N, C-alpha and C positions, 0 to 999 in steps of 0.2 A: 626437426626438433630445435627449438630455440636454445641458444647458448645462455647458460646461467650468467647474468650480469655480475660484475664484480661489485664489491661494496665500497669502491672508490667514490669520492664525491663527484656528483654530476656538476657540470659547469653552471653556476648560478647566474642570475641576472646581475648585471652591473648597474646599480641604482645610483644615480647622481641627482643633483638638485632638479626638481621638476620631474624626476622619475624616468630619465631617458633610457631607452632600450639599448642593449649591448650590440644588437644587429639592426640594420635599417629596415625592419619589417613594418614599422610604423613610426610616426613622428613622436617627438617628446609629448608627454601627456600634460595637457593644460598649459595655459600661459596666463599672463596677468589679466587678460580681459575676457577669456572664453573657456568653457568646459563643455566640449562637444559630446555627441553620441559616441564617437570614436574613443574619446578619452574615458568615458564612463565604462564602456565595454572592456577596454584594456585594463583599467584600474581594478575592475571586479575580477578579471581573469588572473591578474597578478596578485590579487588579494593584498594590495598595499595602496595607500593614498598619496597623490601628489600634494605638495604643500602650496596651497593657493590662498589668496585673500578673498574670502567669500563675498565681502561687501562690494568688491570691484566687479563682480560678475553680473550679467543681465539676469532678470528674474527666472527665466526658463532654465538657464545654465545653473543658477543657484539652487533651484529645486532638484535638478539632475545630480548636482554635486552632493547635496544633502542625502539623497537616497543612496547614492554610491557609497558614501561613508558608512551609512547604516548597514549596507549589505556586506561590506568587507569583513567585519567581524574581528579584526585585529585588536590587540590590546589598546585601550585608549580611544577607540572609535565609539561614536554614539550608538545606542541600542535602537533597533527597529521596533521591537515589541513594547507596548505599554505594559504597566505592571499587571493589569488584569489578564493579559494573554501570556506574559512571560512566566509569572508565578501566580496562577489563579487561586483565590482563597474564598471560602464561604462568605466572609465578611464583605469583601469587595463586591461579589456578585449579588448578595442579598441587597446591598445598597443600590446597585445598578438596576436590580429588578424593580425596585420602588420607583425609579426614574424612567423606566422604559416606556416609550410611547409608540414608536414605529414597529411594524411587524418584525423587521430585522433585529431591533433592539430587544424586543420581547422574546423572540425565538432564541437569540444568543444567550440571554440571561437564563432562560428555562433550561437550555442545553447544558450550560456550565454548572448550574446548580444541581442538575441531575448527576453530572459526572462527579461532583463533589459530595453527592449523597445527602443533600440538604432536604429536610422535610418541608421546607418553605419554597420549593421550586415553583409551584403553581402561582406564587405571588407575582411572578413575571407577567401573568395573564390577567391580573386584577384590572377591573375597569373596562374590559372589552364588552361591547354591547352588540346585540343582533345586527344592527346596521353596519357594524365594522366588518362583517363577513363579506360585504360587497367589494371592499378594497383589499382584503387579505389575499396575498399572492396564491395562485391556484396550486402551485407545486411546493409550497412551503408547508409540508405535512406535519401535523401536531400529534398524530395518534400514538406513535411509539414513545414520544417524550412524555405525554400525559399519562400513559400506562406506567412508565418508569416512576414518575412522580407519585402516582397513587401507591405503587408497591413500596415506596420509601416513606409512606405515611401521609402524603398529601391528600386533600379532599377537594373534589370538584364542587364549587359553589353553584348556587342557582343561576347567578349571572353568567358564569362561565359556561354552564350547560346550555343556557339560552343562546349564547354565541355559537357554541359547537353545533347546535341544532340548525341555526341559520346557515352555518358553513355547509352543512349537509344539503340544505335546500338549494344553495347556490351551486351545487355540483362540485364542491371543492374537497370532498372527502373521498379518498380512493378506497374502494371496497376491500381489496386484499390487505392493504395496510391496516384498515380498521379491524378486519377479522384477525390479523396477526396480533394486534394489540389486545383485542378481546380474549383471544386464546390464552395469552399470558395471565390476564386477570382472572379468567375462569379457573385456570390451573392453580392460582394462588388463593382462590376462594373469595376474590373481590367482586366477582360477578357470578351469576347463577347459570347463565346460558350463553351460547355463542350467537353471533349475528346470523342472518340468513346465509345459507351456503353460497360460496363463491365458485365460479367455474374452475375446474382443476386444470388451469393452464400451467405451463412450466414454471413461470414466475410465482404463481400462487402456491404451488407445491413446495418450492424451495423456501418461500417466505414463511409458510406455516410450519414446515419442518424445523426451520431455525427457531421459531417461537416455541415450538414443542420441546426442542432440545434444551431450552433455557430453564425448564421446570425441573424440580428435584426428581431424581431417579425413582424414588419411592412412589411417586405419582404416575410414572411412565412405564414402570418395569413390566406390567402385564401386557400392555399394548405394543410397546416399542419393538420387540422382536418380530412382530407381525407386520411392521410397516414395509417390509420388503415386498409385500403383496401390492404395494402401490406401483411397482415397476416390474414388468415381466418382459421377456425377450420374444420378439416375433419378427422373423426375417431381418434380424440385425437392426431393427428399429425399436425405439423406446415407445412403449404403449402403456399409458397409465391404467392401472388395474380397473377394468370396466365393472367387474362384479363385486368389488370389495366396498360396498356402500357403508358398512359399519366403520371400517378403518377410515374412509374418507370423511365420514360425518364427524368422527372424533376430532379431526383436525379442522373441521369447518369447510370441507371441500365438497363441491357438487360433482356433476358429470364432467368428464374430460372433453376437450374439443376434438374435432375430427382429425386435425393435423398435430402431430407431436414431432418436434425436431429430432432427427437422428442424433444419437450421442447423449440424449437427455438421461438415459438410464444410468450412465456412469456418474453423472453429477448427483443424482438422487442416491445412488449407492454410497457415495462419499458422505453425504449428509447423514444417512442412516447409520453408517459406521461411527461417525463422529459423535453420535448421540449415546453410544455405549460408554459408561464410565469404567474405571479399573475394576477388574474382577467380575465383570458381568457378561463377557462374550462367551457364550456357551458352546459346547461341542456341536450342537445343532447348527448354530450360526457359522462356525468354522467349516463344517461340512458343506454348507450351502455356498460359502465363499470359495471353496476349493475347486469349484467347477466354473469355467467359462470366463475368467477374468484375466487370462494371461496376455490378451492383446490390448489391454487398456493402457493409455498413456501413463507415464510415471506419476503424475499428480494424484491419480486415483489409487495407484499401488501404494503410495505413501500412506494414505488412510487405511488401506488394507493391512499394511505392515504394522501400523500403530495399533490396529484392532487386535492383531495377533499378540502383541506384547501385553495387552490388557486382559488377556484370557487367563483364567485360572486352570484351564484344562490342558493336560499334557499333549493333547492332539495337536496343539499349536506347534510343538517341536517338530513333529513329522511333516507338517505342512510347510514350515519355514525351511526345513532341509530340502524338501522336494523343490520348492521354488528357488532355493539357493543354487541347486544343481542345474536348474532349467533356465536361469536368467544370467546373462552376461552384462546386461546394462548396468553400469555403476550406480545410476540413480535408483534403480530398483533394489540393488544390493544395499544401498544406503537405507532405503525404507525398511529393509529386513533387519537392520542392525539392532533395534530395541528388542525384537523378539529373540534374536540369536543370543544376545547377552543374557536374557532371562533363561532360555532353554538349552543353549548350546554354547557355553562360554569359549571353548577352544576354537570353534568355527568362527565366532564373533571376532576373536583376536586376529585370526588369519585374514578375515575379510577387511577388518580395519587397517591392518598393515598394508594390504593390497591397495586400498582406497587412498591411503596417505601417499603412496608412491605412484598412483595411477595417472591416467591422462585427463580425468574429469576434475576440473577445479571445484565444482559444486559438491561432488562426493568428498573431495579432500577437505573442504570446509566443514562438512558434517563430521568427518572422522577426527579432525582437530578438536572440534567442539566437544567430542565425546571422550577425549583424553582426560583422565582425572588429574594427571601430573605431567610435567614436562617430559618429553621423550629423551632417551639417552643421546640421541643424535639430533638435538635441537638445532645446532648450527646448520646441519645438512638440510633439515626440514625448512628452516628459514630461507636458505638459498634456493631450495626447490620451489617454495611458495612465491618467492620474490618475482619469478618470471610468469606467474599465472596470468592468463588473459582476463579472467573475471576477478572482480574485487573481493568477493566473498571470502575466499581462503586467506587473503592478506589481512582483511579486516578481522577475521576470527583469530588469526594467529597473534596479531598485535594486541588484541584485547585479552588473549589467553595468558600472556606473560604475567599479568597481574593475578589472574584467576589461579594460576599454578603456584602462586605465592613464592615466586623466585626472590632471592635476596635483592634488596634495593639496588645494590651495585650492579648485579647481573641484569636486572631489568633495564637500567640505564644503558648498559653496554649493548644489549640486543636491540633496544629501541632507537638509539641514535642513528644507525645507518638508514633507518626508514625515513629520516628527515631529508634524505637525498633520493628517494624513490622517484622514478619518472612520472608517476601519477600523483597529482596534488592530493587526492583523497587520502592516500597512504601517509603522505607527509603531515597532513593536518591531523589525522588520527594519532599518529605517533607523537605529535606535539601535545595533544590533549593528555595522552597517557604520561608523558614526561613531566608535564606541568604538575601532576599530582605528586611526583617524586622530587621535583626541583623547581621552585617558583621562579627561578632566574632563567628558565629555558627560553631562548629567544624565539620570536615568531618566525616560522620557516619561510624561506624564499620559494617562489614558484619556479618550476622547471622551465627550461627553454621550450617554447611550443614547437612541436614537430609540424611537418607539412600538412597533415590532416587537421591539426588544431588551427593552423594559420588560415586554412580554407574555411573552417567553421567560424572563426572570428570575423573573417571578411564577409561571409554570408550574413552573420548576425548584424554587422554594421550596415550592410546593404538593405536588409529588411527593416531595421529600426529607422534608418534615414528616410526610407520611403514613407513610413508612418501609416501604412495601410494594414488592415487585418489580412491574415493569410488563412485560407480555407483548406481543410483536409477532409476528404470523404472516405469514411470507413464503410466497406460493404461486407456484411456478415453473410454466412451461408443462408440460403433462402431469400436472397435479394433484399435483406434488411439493411437499410442505409441510415447512418448517422453522420451528419456533417459538423465538423468542429470549426469554430472561428477563433483563431489564435491571434494574440496581440504582441507583435515583436517590439512595440515601444515599451512594454512592461517587462518582458522576459526574452530579450533578443537572442541570447546564447541558446537557451533551451528550445525556443521555437525554431531557430535555425537547425539545431541538432535533430529534432524530430522530423523536420522537413527533409533534411538530407538523407536520413534513414528511410523515409517513405519513398523518396525518389529512387533509392537503391533496391526497393522491394523487400526491405528487411522484415516488415510485418506480414507480408503476404503468406497465407497458409498457416499462420500460427493460431493457437487456441487461446481462449479466454480462461485464465486459471483462477480468477477470483471474482465471485459474484456475492456480495453481501447485501441482502435486501435493505432498502431504505438507507443505504450508506454509499457504497461505491461499486463500480465495475472496473476491474484492473486488467491490463493487457500489456504486451510488449516484450515478454520473456522469450529468448531464443530456445528455451528448453520446454516451453509450454507448462511451466510451473511458475512460482513466484521468485525464481532464482535467476541470476545472471543478467547480462546486459550486452552491449555491443563490443565489449573489449576495452572500454575506457570509461572515464567518468567526466561529468561536466559540473560546473559550479552551480550552486543554488542562486536563484535571483528572487529572493523572497520580497513580498510586498504586503501591504495591509488590505489589498483587494479582498473582499469578503468571499468566502467559500459558500456561495448559495447553490441551489439545485442546478445541476447541469454544468458545474465548473469542471475545468480540465486542469489537472495538476500532475506533477512529476512524482513518481514513487521513489522512496529513499530508504536506505538502511543507516542513515546518519547524514550529517551536513556534508554537502558537496559530493554526494554519491549517486547523483542522477545519471541515467544512461539512456535506456530505451523503454523502460517500463513507465507507463502513465496510467492515470485513472480518471474516471468521470463520476462525479457525485450524483446520486439519485435523490438526495435531499440536502438541505443545508448542513454543513459540517463545520461550524465556527471554530472548533478547536484546531483545525488545520491552518487557519488564517495566519500568515506570517511565518509558518514553519515548513511549508511545502510550497515550492514554486508554482504559482498559479499562472497558467499560460493563456487561458481564455475560457470559452464556454461553448456549449452546443448551439447550433442554430435550430430554430423551430422547436422550442422546448416541449410543446405538446406532443409533437410527432416523435421526437427523440425519446421522451420519457416512456412512451408506450413500448418502444422497442427495448430500451434498457431494462425496464421493469420486468419484462418477460424473457430476458436473455438467459439461456441455459448455461450452467457451468460447463466449460469445455466447448462453447460455441466456436466455430471456425471463422477466422478472418479471411475472406477471399482475397481482399486487396485493400490497400490504403493509397489513395491518390491525392496529389497536390493539385488543387484546382487553380486555374488561371484567374 
């Protein structure tokens, strides 16, 4: 058991002119004539800038220095994001839509206007002609964005339709994406019928269930409870319902393939449960849930627990109590909390108290978030949370001081010690909260790097100085391989971190906890959920490199909270540009996209290897 650290101030860096370090772990940063890779990495790690004369630097050093200042984020530093990305507005993006010429510009304007709910989103595609289909990037899919634009009042012109028809002839329309978009339009009455049925592959089922779940419940309530017929258990393998042609046809699905990955059933089960809104989970559904799901990983039990809380039937109480007595896993007990609060408040209080003081940081984070007011033993909880290996409970607690509406003086009192926490992410988050209370709050100093961090920074410098891409091979169960090409010249610290974790076998045997069709596949959690990390955080290294299809980025819960979780985009995601560290992209996009598009939720990562 780790000893709870005291709230004495940690030894800060001694910053002198030129930003010299208090220990000889590196040379002073920058001089009158150069700003090296080494200087940039350490400046970004320390989150403070050396005082240099930019005009005296060589061009390459000057560009490096400029990007470094933009990444630091300290008061007075230049901003990385242009106005259209930092604070997007309909006016800005409608103007950009009129000027858009390239596929990237058009897609980005369409995407942002959809997010801003503009009825003029399709203006971004004005002027496209059938001959433009030949040069449109194959994996820059328009289906979902066009469906969203239509649902928000947009109309497809004859010219745009001609372009889309040509795109189809060029083989650049992916059938599952097109069917998912059409399903949304049919459910909304914008189209009369679905496209020809698509094979019921794992990716197709998840995509179409996601599209189905976006429709109003009134349109789904008759068929939705029967969607469990899509997945039945046979010898512990997932088998899509062979005989349920009516159910499949309603979603636009044809026959299933001969091979279905083991474990698919649990992912479909989660999607099915997520499609039930409050007050719609019947006793029949609960009875069906009550058998056979005890061995599922916590991520699926989370959906199961949420479904119990949405039930109007008192049978949920008996089921929650049964599972409460049968499960010791704190993550499972966390999933039961919403149901227990509704059906068994005394048991919920006992479970919450145990989770607050238990060994699971993730469960503690959820328990803190569930507290409506500050606990009587707030100081004890703060000291207990201070030592957690995962960032989530610390982040939740720091943000809860305000949510609990503590007096301003008390908030300042409890926040100030966090400015000296050994993890920079805690210091930065505390600074953000204190700034709301006191505009004179000084920018925090970075903690002295420990031995692991010194090794990380040395590896980052080595990789960035070499200037060569670094390749990681991910092998999923079923010998499905996706290779990443990471760029240490753009994100040296994050690439070095992922590389070092891979060499230690950190990712081997883990599950994929997030699959969002036409958006991202996310992995890297040590808990097989979307929680947790390696026990530390790393700095963001944001850039304006575009998040196109197949981009690899770091998952975050706030600035500088990266760790081990990363994602791969399965379409362009322009709103992530400059806000999530982009480390590189997949190799062989055609091959990789086929695997990622059909990856089941909960797919197993056999291993991640660093290639020479």
